[in-house]
N, C-alpha and C positions, 0 to 999 in steps of 0.2 A: 711198409709198400712192398707187392712184390710185382715185377717188370718180366713177362714173357718175349722172348727173345724170339721168334721162329723163324729158321734159317729151310726157305725152297729150292730146290729144285726144280727147275722149268723145263718145259719142250721147249726150246728154243726158238722150235713156231710160230706158238701160238701164248707171245709176252704179250700181243695187245691185247688175249683174251685174263689172260692174267694180271694184265690190271684194270680193265674191270670187274675184274673179281675179287680184286683189294680194296677199287672204291665201294662196293659192296661191304661190303666187311667194316669200314670204317663208321658209318655211324652204328650200324649192329652192336658193338661193341660198345660202346656206347652206351646206347640204349638200357643193355646191364649194369652201370653202373662205372665202367671200365674208361682210362684215358687213352686212345690211341695217339703215337706217335706220330706212327703213318708205313709206309713201305716203303722200301726203296729195291728203283727197279734194274737192269742191267744199261749201263753205260758207254763206260770205258771198258770194259772188264769184262769177266766172262760170259759169255750172253745166257746161259744159265743157270744165274744166281739171285733170289729175292733172299728180301729179310725184311720181318718183319717186328716192330716193338709197342707194347701195348701195358700198362699197369693197371692193377687192381690193389683196392687198400691191403688185402689181405692175400693167405691162398686160399682161403675159405673160401672169399668173395671171388672168389679164380676160379674156383670148382662151382659157386652156387649158379658160377658164368655157362658153365659145361657144360649142368644141369638142363639148366631152363633153355639155351639155347639147342640142343636136344629135339624141346614139343613147342622152337617157333616155328611158326609157316617163312619168316621170311629167311632165318639160317637155314630151313631148307633148299627152299627157294638157293640160298649162295655156295650149300654141299653140293647139290645137285648139276646147278651149270660147273663146275669146275670139274663134277665128274665126266657132266658131258663134253664138254670139250677138251678133255682130258690136259690141259694147260699145266697142271699141275704133276712130274715126276715124283717126288717122296716128300718130306719134308722133316725136320726134328723140333724139338720147343727145347725150350733150357728155362729157366731160371735165376734169376740171378736178382739180386736187392742192391738201392742204390745207396750210394753215398752222399749223404747231402751235408753241409753247412753246422 
């Protein structure tokens, strides 16, 4: 299993727009075989930070999701929404592996 950790720098005036974007992506990741662990938005912290965690069975499965998402109409609409609203300033992606019992 591989878990993708995404660190977002948000436009602090567009957190509501980012929350909408996040809600779009949760079912999309699951549509392509991933397990979404949620988005985490600013609360009592820095107002331009958000995180997301989602897992795929393997790095190969994640890479297939990335390829397929580039051709998927709903994914393209989600990408376009973020671009139109400019709710994301930048993001970084890290890949982690879980330590299980």
